[in-house]
C-alpha positions as CSV (number, residue, x, y, z in Angstrom):
1,M,0.0,0.0,0.0
2,G,2.9,2.3,0.8
3,K,4.4,2.0,-2.7
4,K,1.0,2.5,-4.3
5,R,0.6,5.7,-2.3
6,K,4.0,7.0,-3.4
7,Y,3.2,6.3,-7.0
8,A,-0.2,8.0,-6.6
9,N,1.5,11.1,-5.1
10,V,3.9,11.3,-8.1
11,A,1.0,10.9,-10.5
12,S,-1.1,13.5,-8.6
13,D,1.8,16.0,-8.6
14,M,2.4,15.4,-12.3
15,I,-1.3,15.9,-13.1
16,F,-1.6,19.2,-11.1
17,S,1.7,20.5,-12.5
18,I,0.7,19.7,-16.1
19,A,-2.8,21.0,-15.6
20,A,-1.5,24.2,-14.3
21,V,0.6,24.8,-17.4
22,V,-2.1,23.5,-19.8
23,V,-4.8,25.9,-18.3
24,L,-2.5,28.9,-18.4
25,N,-1.3,28.2,-22.0
26,A,-4.9,27.5,-23.1
27,V,-5.8,31.0,-22.0
28,I,-2.7,32.4,-23.7
29,Q,-2.9,30.5,-27.0
30,L,-6.7,30.4,-27.4
31,F,-7.5,34.0,-26.2
32,I,-4.6,36.3,-25.4
33,Y,-2.2,35.8,-28.4
34,P,-4.8,35.4,-31.1
35,S,-6.4,38.7,-29.8
36,F,-3.0,40.4,-30.0
37,N,-2.5,39.1,-33.5
38,S,-6.0,40.1,-34.6
39,K,-5.8,43.7,-33.3
40,L,-2.2,44.4,-34.0
41,G,-1.8,42.6,-37.3
42,P,1.1,40.3,-38.3
43,E,3.7,43.0,-38.6
44,A,3.1,44.7,-35.2
45,Y,2.4,41.3,-33.6
46,G,5.8,40.1,-34.8
47,E,7.3,43.2,-33.0
48,A,5.4,42.3,-29.8
49,I,6.7,38.7,-30.0
50,T,10.3,40.0,-30.3
51,V,9.8,42.2,-27.2
52,M,8.4,39.2,-25.4
53,S,11.5,37.3,-26.3
54,M,13.7,39.9,-24.5
55,V,11.3,39.8,-21.5
56,A,11.7,36.0,-21.4
57,V,15.5,36.2,-21.4
58,M,15.4,38.3,-18.3
59,G,12.3,36.9,-16.6
60,I,12.6,33.2,-17.3
61,G,16.4,33.2,-17.4
62,F,17.1,34.8,-14.0
63,G,13.8,33.8,-12.4
64,I,14.3,30.0,-13.0
65,A,18.0,30.4,-12.0
66,A,17.0,31.8,-8.6
67,N,14.2,29.3,-8.3
68,Y,16.4,26.2,-9.0
69,S,19.3,27.5,-6.9
70,R,17.0,28.1,-4.0
71,M,15.7,24.6,-4.2
72,V,19.1,23.1,-4.4
73,M,20.2,25.0,-1.3
74,S,17.0,24.0,0.5
75,T,18.1,20.4,0.4
76,K,21.0,21.4,2.7
77,K,18.4,22.5,5.3
78,R,19.5,26.2,5.3
79,D,17.4,29.3,5.9
80,V,18.5,31.4,2.9
81,K,15.3,33.2,2.0
82,G,16.8,36.7,2.5
83,D,19.7,35.9,0.2
84,Y,17.4,35.1,-2.7
85,N,15.2,38.2,-2.2
86,I,18.4,40.3,-2.4
87,F,19.3,38.6,-5.6
88,L,15.8,39.3,-6.9
89,L,16.3,43.1,-6.1
90,M,19.6,43.0,-8.0
91,I,17.9,41.7,-11.1
92,W,15.1,44.2,-10.8
93,V,17.7,47.0,-11.1
94,L,19.3,45.2,-14.1
95,C,15.9,45.0,-15.8
96,V,15.7,48.8,-16.2
97,P,18.6,49.4,-18.7
98,V,17.8,46.2,-20.5
99,A,14.2,47.4,-21.0
100,F,15.3,50.7,-22.4
101,F,17.7,48.9,-24.8
102,T,14.8,46.6,-25.9
103,A,12.5,49.6,-26.5
104,K,15.3,51.4,-28.5
105,V,16.3,48.4,-30.7
106,F,13.2,46.3,-31.2
107,V,10.3,48.7,-31.0
108,S,9.7,50.7,-34.2
109,E,8.7,53.9,-32.3
110,F,10.6,54.4,-29.1
111,S,8.8,56.0,-26.2
112,V,9.6,56.3,-22.5
113,L,6.2,54.8,-21.7
114,N,7.0,51.7,-23.8
115,A,10.4,51.4,-22.0
116,V,8.7,51.7,-18.6
117,C,6.1,49.1,-19.5
118,I,8.8,46.7,-20.7
119,A,10.7,47.2,-17.5
120,L,7.6,46.5,-15.4
121,L,6.9,43.4,-17.4
122,M,10.5,42.1,-17.0
123,I,10.4,42.8,-13.2
124,S,7.0,41.1,-12.7
125,T,8.1,38.2,-14.9
126,V,11.4,37.4,-13.1
127,T,9.5,37.6,-9.8
128,R,6.8,35.3,-11.0
129,Y,9.3,32.6,-12.1
130,Y,11.1,32.8,-8.8
131,S,7.8,32.8,-6.8
132,D,6.7,29.3,-7.8
133,A,9.6,28.0,-5.7
134,E,7.1,28.4,-2.8
135,F,5.1,25.5,-4.1
136,K,8.0,23.4,-5.3
137,L,9.7,23.6,-1.9
138,N,6.6,22.4,-0.2
139,I,5.7,19.9,-3.0
140,N,2.3,21.7,-3.1
141,Y,1.2,21.3,-6.7
142,K,-2.4,22.1,-5.9
143,G,-1.2,25.5,-4.8
144,Y,0.9,25.7,-8.0
145,F,-2.3,25.0,-10.0
146,V,-4.1,27.9,-8.3
147,Y,-1.0,30.1,-8.8
148,N,-1.2,29.5,-12.5
149,I,-4.9,30.2,-12.5
150,C,-4.1,33.6,-10.9
151,I,-1.8,34.4,-13.9
152,A,-4.5,33.4,-16.4
153,A,-7.1,35.4,-14.6
154,G,-4.9,38.4,-14.4
155,Y,-4.2,38.3,-18.2
156,S,-7.9,38.0,-19.0
157,L,-8.9,40.8,-16.7
158,G,-6.4,43.1,-18.3
159,M,-7.6,42.4,-21.9
160,P,-10.3,45.1,-21.9
161,I,-7.5,47.6,-21.3
162,F,-5.6,46.2,-24.3
163,F,-8.7,46.4,-26.5
164,A,-9.1,50.0,-25.4
165,T,-5.5,51.2,-25.6
166,G,-3.7,48.7,-27.9
167,N,-1.0,48.3,-25.2
168,W,-0.5,44.5,-25.1
169,M,1.9,44.7,-22.1
170,I,-0.7,45.9,-19.6
171,P,-2.6,42.5,-19.3
172,M,0.7,40.7,-19.2
173,I,1.9,42.8,-16.3
174,I,-1.4,42.3,-14.4
175,G,-1.2,38.5,-14.8
176,E,2.4,38.2,-13.7
177,T,1.8,40.5,-10.7
178,A,-1.3,38.6,-9.7
179,S,0.7,35.4,-9.2
180,V,3.3,37.2,-7.1
181,V,0.5,38.7,-4.9
182,Y,-1.0,35.3,-4.4
183,T,2.4,33.9,-3.4
184,A,3.0,36.7,-1.0
185,I,-0.4,36.1,0.7
186,R,-0.3,32.3,0.8
187,G,3.4,31.6,1.2
188,T,6.4,32.6,3.2
189,L,8.9,33.7,0.5
190,Y,8.1,37.4,1.0
191,R,7.8,37.5,4.7
192,R,10.3,38.4,7.4
193,P,13.3,38.2,7.5
194,L,12.8,39.5,4.0
195,L,16.3,40.8,3.1
196,K,18.4,39.3,5.8
197,K,21.7,37.9,4.6
198,S,22.6,34.4,5.8
199,E,26.0,33.1,6.6
200,Y,25.9,31.2,3.3
201,F,25.4,34.3,1.2
202,K,28.6,33.9,-0.9
203,E,27.9,30.2,-1.6
204,D,24.3,31.0,-2.5
205,F,25.4,33.8,-4.8
206,K,27.9,31.5,-6.5
207,S,25.1,28.9,-7.1
208,F,22.7,31.6,-8.4
209,G,25.4,33.1,-10.6
210,V,26.4,29.8,-12.2
211,L,22.7,28.9,-12.9
212,S,22.0,32.4,-14.1
213,C,24.7,32.2,-16.7
214,S,23.3,28.8,-17.8
215,Y,19.6,29.7,-17.9
216,V,20.0,33.2,-19.4
217,A,22.1,31.8,-22.2
218,D,19.7,28.9,-22.6
219,T,16.6,31.3,-22.7
220,L,18.4,33.7,-25.0
221,I,19.0,30.9,-27.5
222,Q,15.5,29.6,-27.2
223,N,14.2,33.1,-28.2
224,A,17.0,33.9,-30.7
225,D,14.9,32.8,-33.6
226,R,12.7,35.9,-33.3
227,L,15.6,38.1,-32.5
228,L,17.6,36.9,-35.5
229,L,14.8,37.3,-38.0
230,N,14.0,40.8,-36.6
231,A,17.7,41.8,-36.7
232,M,18.5,40.3,-40.1
233,F,15.4,41.2,-42.1
234,S,13.5,43.8,-40.0
235,D,10.3,41.9,-41.0
236,G,7.7,41.4,-38.3
237,T,5.6,39.3,-40.6
238,M,8.5,36.8,-41.1
239,V,8.9,36.7,-37.3
240,T,5.1,35.9,-36.9
241,T,5.3,33.2,-39.6
242,F,8.1,31.2,-38.0
243,Y,6.7,31.7,-34.5
244,N,3.3,30.4,-35.5
245,A,4.9,27.5,-37.4
246,A,6.7,26.3,-34.3
247,L,4.0,27.4,-31.9
248,I,2.6,24.0,-30.8
249,G,6.1,22.7,-30.4
250,K,7.0,25.7,-28.2
251,V,3.9,25.0,-26.0
252,I,5.1,21.4,-25.6
253,A,8.6,22.7,-24.8
254,L,7.0,24.9,-22.1
255,L,6.0,21.7,-20.3
256,T,9.7,21.3,-19.7
257,T,9.5,23.8,-16.9
258,S,6.5,22.1,-15.3
259,L,7.7,18.6,-15.6
260,N,11.3,19.5,-14.6
261,S,9.9,21.2,-11.5
262,V,8.3,18.0,-10.4
263,L,11.4,16.0,-11.4
264,I,13.8,18.2,-9.4
265,G,11.6,17.9,-6.3
266,Y,11.8,14.1,-6.4
267,L,15.4,13.8,-7.6
268,A,16.4,16.0,-4.6
269,K,15.0,13.3,-2.3
270,F,16.4,10.4,-4.4
271,D,18.5,8.1,-2.1
272,G,19.1,5.2,-4.4
273,K,21.7,4.5,-7.0
274,F,21.4,5.4,-10.7
275,T,22.4,2.6,-13.0
276,K,23.1,2.8,-16.8
277,K,20.1,0.6,-17.3
278,F,17.9,3.0,-15.5
279,Y,19.4,6.0,-17.3
280,N,19.0,4.4,-20.7
281,L,15.4,3.5,-19.9
282,I,14.7,7.2,-19.2
283,T,16.5,8.3,-22.4
284,A,14.6,5.7,-24.5
285,A,11.3,6.7,-23.1
286,L,12.0,10.4,-23.8
287,L,13.0,9.6,-27.4
288,L,9.8,7.8,-27.9
289,V,7.8,10.6,-26.4
290,G,9.7,13.0,-28.7
291,I,8.9,11.2,-31.9
292,V,5.2,11.0,-31.0
293,A,5.1,14.6,-29.8
294,A,6.7,15.9,-33.0
295,L,4.2,14.1,-35.2
296,A,1.3,15.2,-33.0
297,C,2.5,18.8,-33.0
298,T,2.6,18.8,-36.8
299,L,-1.0,17.5,-37.1
300,V,-2.3,19.9,-34.4
301,S,-0.6,22.8,-36.0
302,H,-2.5,22.3,-39.2
303,V,-5.8,22.5,-37.3
304,F,-4.9,25.1,-34.7
305,I,-3.1,27.7,-36.9
306,R,-5.8,27.4,-39.6
307,I,-8.4,28.3,-37.0
308,M,-6.7,30.7,-34.7
309,Y,-4.3,32.4,-37.2
310,P,-6.0,32.0,-40.6
311,D,-4.1,35.0,-42.1
312,T,-0.8,33.2,-41.5
313,Y,-1.7,29.6,-42.1
314,E,-0.6,29.2,-45.8
315,A,2.8,30.9,-45.0
316,C,3.4,28.7,-41.9
317,R,2.2,25.4,-43.3
318,P,5.5,24.2,-45.1
319,Y,7.5,24.6,-41.9
320,F,5.3,22.8,-39.4
321,L,7.2,19.5,-39.1
322,V,10.8,20.7,-39.0
323,A,10.0,23.7,-36.8
324,N,8.1,21.6,-34.2
325,A,10.7,18.8,-34.3
326,G,13.4,21.3,-33.3
327,Q,11.3,22.5,-30.3
328,V,10.5,18.9,-29.2
329,L,14.2,18.0,-29.3
330,Y,15.0,21.0,-27.1
331,F,12.4,19.8,-24.6
332,I,13.9,16.3,-24.5
333,S,17.5,17.4,-24.1
334,S,16.6,19.8,-21.3
335,T,14.8,17.1,-19.4
336,I,17.7,14.7,-19.7
337,M,20.0,17.5,-18.4
338,I,17.9,17.7,-15.3
339,V,18.4,13.9,-14.7
340,V,22.1,14.2,-15.3
341,L,22.4,17.0,-12.8
342,R,21.3,14.5,-10.1
343,F,24.6,12.7,-10.3
344,A,26.9,15.3,-12.0
345,D,28.2,18.7,-10.9
346,E,26.2,21.9,-11.8
347,K,29.2,23.1,-13.8
348,Y,28.3,20.6,-16.6
349,Q,25.0,22.3,-17.2
350,M,26.8,25.7,-17.6
351,Q,29.4,24.1,-19.8
352,M,26.8,22.4,-21.9
353,N,24.8,25.6,-22.4
354,V,28.0,27.5,-23.3
355,L,28.8,24.8,-25.9
356,Y,25.2,24.9,-27.1
357,T,25.2,28.6,-27.4
358,V,28.5,28.5,-29.4
359,L,27.0,25.8,-31.7
360,Y,23.8,27.8,-32.2
361,L,25.7,31.1,-33.0
362,V,27.9,29.3,-35.4
363,V,25.3,27.3,-37.3
364,V,21.9,29.0,-37.0
365,P,22.6,32.6,-38.1
366,V,24.6,31.5,-41.1
367,C,21.8,29.1,-42.2
368,T,19.2,31.8,-41.6
369,Y,21.1,34.4,-43.6
370,F,21.3,32.2,-46.7
371,F,18.0,30.3,-46.5
372,Q,15.8,32.5,-44.3
373,I,13.1,30.6,-42.5
374,W,14.1,27.2,-43.9
375,G,17.6,27.8,-42.8
376,L,16.4,28.8,-39.3
377,A,14.2,25.7,-38.9
378,Y,16.8,23.2,-40.0
379,G,19.6,25.0,-38.1
380,I,17.7,24.8,-34.9
381,L,16.8,21.1,-35.5
382,A,20.5,20.2,-36.1
383,V,21.8,22.1,-33.0
384,N,19.2,20.6,-30.7
385,L,19.9,17.1,-31.9
386,T,23.6,17.7,-31.3
387,K,22.8,19.0,-27.8
388,F,20.7,15.9,-27.0
389,L,23.5,13.5,-28.0
390,I,26.2,15.4,-26.1
391,V,24.1,15.6,-22.9
392,Y,23.3,11.8,-23.2
393,F,27.0,10.9,-23.4
394,I,28.0,13.3,-20.6
395,G,25.4,11.4,-18.5
396,L,26.8,8.0,-19.4
397,W,30.4,9.2,-18.6
398,Q,29.5,10.8,-15.3
399,L,27.3,7.9,-14.2
400,G,30.0,5.4,-14.9
401,K,32.6,7.5,-13.1
402,R,30.4,8.0,-10.0
403,N,29.2,4.4,-9.8
404,R,32.8,3.1,-9.9
405,L,33.5,5.2,-6.8
406,Q,30.5,3.8,-4.8
407,T,31.0,0.8,-2.6
408,T,27.3,-0.1,-2.4
409,S,24.8,-0.9,-5.1
410,D,21.1,-1.1,-5.3
411,S,18.8,-3.1,-7.6
412,D,16.9,-1.4,-10.4
413,G,13.7,-1.8,-8.5
414,E,15.2,0.0,-5.5
415,D,16.3,2.8,-7.9
416,M,12.7,3.4,-9.0
417,D,11.4,3.0,-5.4
418,A,13.8,5.5,-4.1
419,F,12.9,7.8,-6.9
420,T,9.4,8.0,-5.5
421,R,10.1,8.8,-1.9
422,P,9.9,12.6,-1.6
423,G,8.7,12.5,2.0
424,Q,11.5,10.4,3.5
C-alpha cells in the first residue's frame, strides 16, 4: 500500500503540474495571443513577439535560476530566504537598462512609456518565475495550480485595457503581478526576514550566478529565432510566420519547466543508485515521447493555426514538421540534463549551455542568412539534436565515473522505489 501511495503522489503532482501549465497556456494561446494578432496585425504582432523574447530572457532566465538555486540550497536545510530576495532586487535593477535597450532596438517607435512598461513586465516576470519555488519547496502542486490560475485570470482581466488602448503589455503585467501577490499572501517567500543575509550568502550567490549564466544563455538561444529574424530582415511578418509554425512545439517545450519542477523535487530526495540501465530507460522513453510529440504537434498545427491564425496559415504550413521537431528536441535534451544534474556537478550544465550557445551562434545565423526561415528551422533542429547527443554521453560518462566510486549498489527496483520517496 505504501508503494501505491508513493506512485499515486507522483501521479497527482504530475497531473496538477501539467494541468496548471495547460490551463495557463490554453488561455494564452486560445485567447490572449490570437487577440493580440487580430488587433495588432502580423507586422506589429511580430514586433510584440520580439519584445516578449527579451522579456523571457530576463524573466525566465534569471527567475528560474533563482528558483532552482533556492531549491538546491534548501536540500541542505538552510534558511536562505533573505539571500534570494536580495538577488531578486539586483535583477530588478538590471531590468531597467535592458528594458530601455529593448525599446530602443526592437520597437519601431521608441517612447519612455513603452520602455517603462517593458521594465515593469520584466520585473514582474522574473519575480513570478522565482515565486513558484514556494510551491515546489513544499511539493504543493495544488497550490501551484491555483498560482497559474491567478496568472491566467490576471491576463484575462487586463484584456479590456488592451482592446481600449492597444498596449499588449498591460494585461501581461497584471497577470504576472497577480501570481506574485497570491504567493506573498499564501506563502512565506516574501515574509520576514525579507532581506536578511545568511552566513551562506557567498555560496548562494555563486550557485545563483552559475545557474543564471546557464539559464540566461539557454533562454536567449530559445528566443533567438525571433531576435535573429528581426535583426536580419526587419520583417515582423516573417517573425510571426516562424513563431506560429513552431507554436505548438513551443507550447510542448514549455512543459519542460513544469515537468522538470516535479522531477527536481523528487530527484532532490532520491536516495538510491542510478544505473546505466535506469538512465538508458529514461532516455529511450523520452525519445519515444519526442517522436510521437513531433508528429502530434505537426498534425495539431494544421488545425490550430488554420483556425486561430488564418491569415498566416498558408505561410506557416510548409515549416510545421521541421520547426516543431526542433522544439521537441530541445524539450527532451533539457529534461535529460535535469536527470544528469542529479549525479553530475552543476558546472556541466553551464558548460553544456555555453557549448550549445556557441553551436547555435555558429550554425543558425549562417543558415538563416542564406536560407531565411528554412535555414532557421533546419539549423535549430540540427543544433538541438547535437545537444541531445552530447548531454546523453555526458550522463553516461559521469554515471560510470560515479558508480565506480561507490562501494554499495542497489537493484533497479530499488532505484525506482527510491525515486518516488519525496517525503522520506
